[in-house]
C-alpha positions as CSV (number, residue, x, y, z in Angstrom):
1,X,12.0,35.5,-27.4
2,X,11.9,32.1,-25.9
3,X,8.9,29.9,-26.6
4,X,8.2,27.8,-23.6
5,X,6.6,24.4,-24.5
6,X,5.3,21.6,-22.4
7,X,4.9,18.2,-24.2
8,X,2.6,15.7,-22.6
9,X,3.2,12.1,-23.7
10,X,3.5,9.8,-20.7
11,X,3.9,6.3,-22.3
12,X,4.7,3.8,-23.6
13,X,8.2,2.9,-24.7
14,X,7.6,2.5,-28.4
15,X,5.2,5.5,-28.5
16,X,7.8,7.7,-26.9
17,X,10.4,6.6,-29.4
18,X,8.0,7.7,-32.2
19,X,7.8,11.1,-30.6
20,X,11.5,12.0,-30.9
21,X,11.4,13.2,-34.6
22,X,8.7,15.7,-33.7
23,X,11.1,17.1,-31.0
24,X,13.8,17.6,-33.7
25,X,11.2,19.3,-35.9
26,X,10.1,21.7,-33.2
27,X,13.7,22.6,-32.3
28,X,14.4,23.3,-36.0
29,X,11.3,25.4,-36.8
30,X,10.4,27.2,-33.5
31,X,12.9,29.9,-32.7
32,X,14.4,29.6,-29.2
33,X,12.0,26.7,-28.3
34,X,12.4,25.6,-24.7
35,X,10.8,22.1,-24.4
36,X,9.8,20.4,-21.2
37,X,8.3,16.9,-21.4
38,X,5.9,15.2,-18.9
39,X,6.4,11.5,-18.9
40,X,5.9,8.3,-16.8
41,X,8.9,8.0,-14.5
42,X,9.8,4.5,-15.8
43,X,10.4,6.0,-19.2
44,X,11.9,9.2,-18.1
45,X,15.3,8.4,-19.7
46,X,13.9,8.5,-23.2
47,X,13.1,12.3,-23.5
48,X,16.4,13.0,-21.8
49,X,18.2,11.4,-24.7
50,X,17.0,14.2,-27.1
51,X,19.3,17.3,-27.1
52,X,16.3,19.6,-27.7
53,X,14.5,18.6,-24.4
54,X,15.3,21.0,-21.7
55,X,13.7,19.3,-18.7
56,X,12.0,16.0,-18.1
57,X,9.1,16.1,-15.6
58,X,8.4,12.6,-14.3
59,X,5.0,11.4,-13.1
60,X,4.1,8.0,-11.5
61,X,0.5,7.5,-12.9
62,X,0.9,3.7,-13.1
63,X,1.8,3.6,-9.4
64,X,-0.6,6.3,-8.3
65,X,-3.7,4.6,-9.8
66,X,-3.2,1.6,-7.5
67,X,-3.6,3.8,-4.4
68,X,-5.1,7.0,-5.9
69,X,-6.6,8.3,-2.6
70,X,-3.8,7.4,-0.2
71,X,-2.2,10.3,1.6
72,X,1.2,9.7,0.0
73,X,-0.2,9.7,-3.6
74,X,-2.4,12.7,-2.9
75,X,0.6,14.5,-1.6
76,X,2.7,13.6,-4.7
77,X,-0.2,14.6,-7.1
78,X,-0.6,17.9,-5.3
79,X,3.2,18.6,-5.5
80,X,3.1,17.9,-9.3
81,X,0.1,20.2,-9.8
82,X,1.8,23.0,-7.8
83,X,4.9,22.5,-9.9
84,X,3.1,22.7,-13.2
85,X,0.9,25.7,-12.2
86,X,4.0,27.6,-11.2
87,X,5.4,27.4,-14.7
88,X,4.3,29.8,-17.4
89,X,4.2,27.9,-20.7
90,X,3.3,29.4,-24.0
91,X,1.9,26.1,-25.5
92,X,1.0,22.9,-23.7
93,X,0.7,20.1,-26.3
94,X,-1.0,16.9,-25.4
95,X,0.4,14.4,-28.0
96,X,-1.4,11.4,-26.5
97,X,-5.0,12.6,-26.3
98,X,-6.2,10.3,-23.5
99,X,-8.4,11.3,-20.6
100,X,-5.5,10.6,-18.2
101,X,-3.2,12.9,-20.2
102,X,-5.8,15.7,-20.4
103,X,-5.9,15.6,-16.6
104,X,-2.2,16.5,-16.5
105,X,-2.5,18.9,-19.4
106,X,-5.1,21.0,-17.6
107,X,-2.8,21.4,-14.6
108,X,-0.3,23.4,-16.7
109,X,-0.7,27.1,-17.6
110,X,-0.6,28.0,-21.3
111,X,-2.7,27.4,-24.4
112,X,-3.7,23.8,-24.6
113,X,-3.3,22.0,-28.0
114,X,-4.3,18.5,-28.9
115,X,-6.1,16.3,-31.5
116,X,-9.6,16.9,-32.6
117,X,-12.6,14.6,-32.0
118,X,-12.1,12.5,-35.2
119,X,-8.3,12.1,-34.6
120,X,-8.1,11.0,-30.9
121,X,-8.3,7.5,-29.6
122,X,-10.4,8.8,-26.7
123,X,-12.5,11.6,-28.3
124,X,-13.8,13.0,-25.0
125,X,-10.3,14.2,-24.2
126,X,-10.6,16.7,-27.0
127,X,-13.2,18.7,-25.2
128,X,-10.6,20.1,-22.8
129,X,-8.2,21.6,-25.4
130,X,-8.2,25.3,-26.4
131,X,-7.0,24.4,-29.9
132,X,-7.7,21.1,-31.8
133,X,-5.9,19.7,-34.8
134,X,-7.0,17.1,-37.4
135,X,-4.4,14.4,-37.9
136,X,-5.7,11.3,-39.8
137,X,-5.5,8.2,-37.7
138,X,-4.5,5.5,-40.0
139,X,-0.9,6.5,-40.8
140,X,2.4,5.7,-39.2
141,X,2.8,6.9,-35.6
142,X,6.0,8.9,-36.4
143,X,4.1,10.7,-39.1
144,X,1.1,11.5,-36.9
145,X,3.3,13.0,-34.2
146,X,5.3,15.1,-36.7
147,X,2.1,16.4,-38.3
148,X,0.5,17.2,-34.9
149,X,3.5,19.2,-33.8
150,X,3.7,21.0,-37.2
151,X,0.0,21.9,-36.9
152,X,0.4,23.2,-33.4
153,X,3.4,25.4,-34.2
154,X,2.4,26.4,-37.7
155,X,5.3,25.0,-39.8
156,X,5.7,22.4,-42.5
157,X,8.5,19.9,-43.0
158,X,9.9,17.8,-45.8
159,X,12.9,16.1,-44.4
160,X,13.2,12.5,-43.2
161,X,12.7,11.7,-39.5
162,X,15.6,12.6,-37.2
163,X,15.3,10.9,-33.8
164,X,18.1,12.9,-32.2
165,X,20.0,9.9,-31.0
166,X,23.3,10.6,-32.6
167,X,25.2,10.5,-29.3
168,X,24.6,6.7,-29.1
169,X,26.2,6.2,-32.5
170,X,29.4,8.0,-31.5
171,X,29.9,5.5,-28.7
172,X,28.7,2.5,-30.7
173,X,31.1,3.1,-33.6
174,X,34.0,2.4,-31.2
175,X,32.2,-0.7,-29.8
176,X,31.6,-2.2,-33.3
177,X,35.2,-1.6,-34.3
178,X,36.9,-3.3,-31.3
179,X,34.5,-6.0,-30.0
180,X,33.2,-9.2,-31.4
181,X,30.3,-8.5,-33.8
182,X,26.9,-9.4,-32.4
183,X,23.2,-9.5,-33.1
184,X,20.5,-8.5,-30.6
185,X,17.4,-10.6,-30.5
186,X,14.1,-9.8,-28.8
187,X,12.1,-13.1,-28.8
188,X,9.7,-12.2,-25.9
189,X,6.6,-10.0,-25.6
190,X,4.1,-9.0,-22.9
191,X,1.4,-11.1,-24.6
192,X,1.6,-14.8,-25.7
193,X,-0.2,-14.0,-29.0
194,X,2.8,-12.0,-30.1
195,X,5.2,-14.9,-29.8
196,X,6.9,-16.5,-32.8
197,X,7.5,-20.3,-33.1
198,X,10.6,-21.7,-31.4
199,X,11.6,-23.6,-34.5
200,X,11.6,-20.3,-36.5
201,X,13.8,-18.6,-34.0
202,X,16.3,-21.4,-34.2
203,X,16.5,-20.9,-37.9
204,X,17.2,-17.2,-37.3
205,X,19.9,-18.1,-34.8
206,X,21.5,-20.4,-37.3
207,X,21.5,-17.8,-40.0
208,X,23.1,-15.2,-37.8
209,X,25.7,-17.5,-36.3
210,X,26.7,-18.6,-39.8
211,X,27.6,-14.9,-40.4
212,X,30.0,-15.0,-37.4
213,X,27.7,-13.0,-35.1
214,X,27.4,-13.6,-31.4
215,X,23.8,-13.7,-30.2
216,X,22.6,-11.5,-27.4
217,X,19.0,-11.9,-26.3
218,X,17.0,-9.3,-24.4
219,X,14.5,-10.2,-21.7
220,X,12.4,-7.9,-19.5
221,X,11.4,-10.1,-16.6
222,X,11.9,-13.6,-15.0
223,X,9.5,-15.4,-17.4
224,X,11.1,-13.7,-20.5
225,X,14.5,-14.6,-19.2
226,X,13.5,-18.2,-18.8
227,X,12.1,-18.3,-22.3
228,X,15.3,-16.7,-23.8
229,X,17.5,-19.1,-21.9
230,X,15.5,-22.1,-23.2
231,X,15.8,-20.8,-26.7
232,X,19.6,-20.7,-26.6
233,X,20.2,-23.8,-24.5
234,X,23.3,-25.7,-25.6
235,X,24.1,-23.0,-28.2
236,X,27.6,-21.6,-28.2
237,X,28.3,-18.0,-28.8
238,X,25.0,-16.8,-27.3
239,X,23.9,-15.2,-24.1
240,X,20.9,-13.6,-22.4
241,X,21.7,-10.1,-21.5
242,X,21.2,-9.1,-17.8
243,X,18.4,-6.7,-17.0
244,X,19.5,-3.2,-17.9
245,X,18.0,0.3,-17.7
246,X,16.8,1.9,-20.9
247,X,20.0,3.8,-21.6
248,X,22.2,0.7,-21.1
249,X,19.9,-1.2,-23.4
250,X,20.1,1.5,-26.0
251,X,23.9,1.4,-25.9
252,X,23.8,-2.4,-26.5
253,X,21.4,-2.0,-29.4
254,X,23.5,0.8,-31.0
255,X,26.5,-1.5,-31.0
256,X,24.8,-4.4,-32.8
257,X,25.3,-5.4,-36.4
258,X,21.6,-6.3,-36.6
259,X,18.6,-6.6,-34.4
260,X,15.7,-9.1,-34.9
261,X,12.7,-8.8,-32.6
262,X,9.0,-9.0,-32.1
263,X,7.0,-5.9,-32.4
264,X,8.1,-4.2,-29.2
265,X,9.4,-0.8,-28.0
266,X,13.0,-2.1,-28.0
267,X,12.7,-3.2,-31.6
268,X,11.5,0.3,-32.6
269,X,14.4,1.8,-30.5
270,X,16.9,-0.3,-32.5
271,X,15.5,1.1,-35.8
272,X,15.5,4.7,-34.4
273,X,19.2,4.2,-33.4
274,X,20.0,3.6,-37.1
275,X,20.7,-0.2,-36.8
276,X,19.5,-2.7,-39.4
277,X,16.3,-4.0,-37.8
278,X,13.8,-6.8,-38.6
279,X,10.5,-6.6,-36.8
280,X,8.1,-9.5,-36.6
281,X,4.4,-8.6,-36.3
282,X,1.9,-11.2,-35.3
283,X,-0.7,-9.5,-33.0
284,X,-0.4,-5.9,-34.3
285,X,-0.3,-4.2,-37.6
286,X,2.7,-2.3,-39.1
287,X,0.3,0.1,-40.8
288,X,0.3,2.3,-37.7
289,X,3.6,1.4,-36.2
290,X,6.1,0.4,-38.8
291,X,9.8,0.4,-38.0
292,X,11.4,3.8,-39.0
293,X,15.1,4.4,-39.2
294,X,18.1,5.4,-41.3
295,X,19.4,1.8,-41.9
296,X,17.6,-1.2,-43.5
297,X,14.4,-1.9,-41.7
298,X,11.7,-4.6,-42.4
299,X,8.3,-4.7,-40.7
300,X,7.2,-8.2,-41.5
301,X,3.7,-9.8,-40.9
302,X,0.5,-8.3,-39.7
303,X,-2.2,-8.9,-37.1
304,X,-3.2,-12.6,-37.4
305,X,-0.7,-13.2,-40.2
306,X,2.8,-13.7,-38.8
307,X,5.7,-13.7,-41.4
308,X,6.9,-17.0,-42.7
309,X,10.4,-18.2,-41.7
310,X,11.8,-17.8,-45.2
311,X,10.6,-14.1,-45.3
312,X,12.5,-13.2,-42.1
313,X,15.6,-15.1,-43.3
314,X,15.5,-13.2,-46.6
315,X,15.3,-9.9,-44.8
316,X,18.2,-10.8,-42.5
317,X,20.3,-11.6,-45.6
318,X,19.4,-8.4,-47.2
319,X,20.1,-6.3,-44.1
320,X,23.5,-7.9,-43.6
321,X,24.4,-7.4,-47.3
322,X,23.4,-3.8,-47.1
């Protein structure tokens, strides 16, 4: 008999990547699981990459909250609620445990599962679940999500994380065989306190260029594009990639020989795609969000303690040798 499941995890990019192994686990351990996933519309492509996800249900919470009581937004929220209430789920699993996600979780029919008071970032959210699960906070995000799913569905696991992104590798193998080898760089971030010194980036560029790699820099907006262009000014064999959607970006990452980036969702995506990936942490800690993947990964630095240039260069050398 089919087990109908609604997963509630709306954002953000890196957090959604960390969710994917839990979807693989559920599909492996729950007979005839039928998984739907409620997610912010700007990230809706990510759940769709996983072969175990049946339907992606997009919401527009970030847009709605700007005009919450407008007629248009009220109509869209009502349509979502009617849609969710019309479905009969066996289990509704809120894997974010925020007050905003509880609001959506309560719209759906089915037994509501989530974190308990001591495990959730916003403990008040736990008051609205039918079943609560203890998952220790200070452990890697991928592990937390896998443990929560295992607790909700009553199974155990022992295998390594499987992100379910093998389809990208099939395309990328051809790309790496026939095109000029390249490295992807993510030098920008949403906050200035995450940025790494320009001189250190140039040392990284030199090291990668010496290995015969073309440099392809990612940028998410106009200011990030300007920063990236300034970093590679007058440097041959380098380019700033045009703005792409998430699937196109994933294809570019999957084809790379190596990726070096600040702690960002795209850096975590690179690791999940099985590419050698170096993550530079400066304003966040890798204790909770280390890079996880099948290839060589290095999560370097910590909050308030950015990695030294020589540490990053040594990791790049090791990644390319591996």
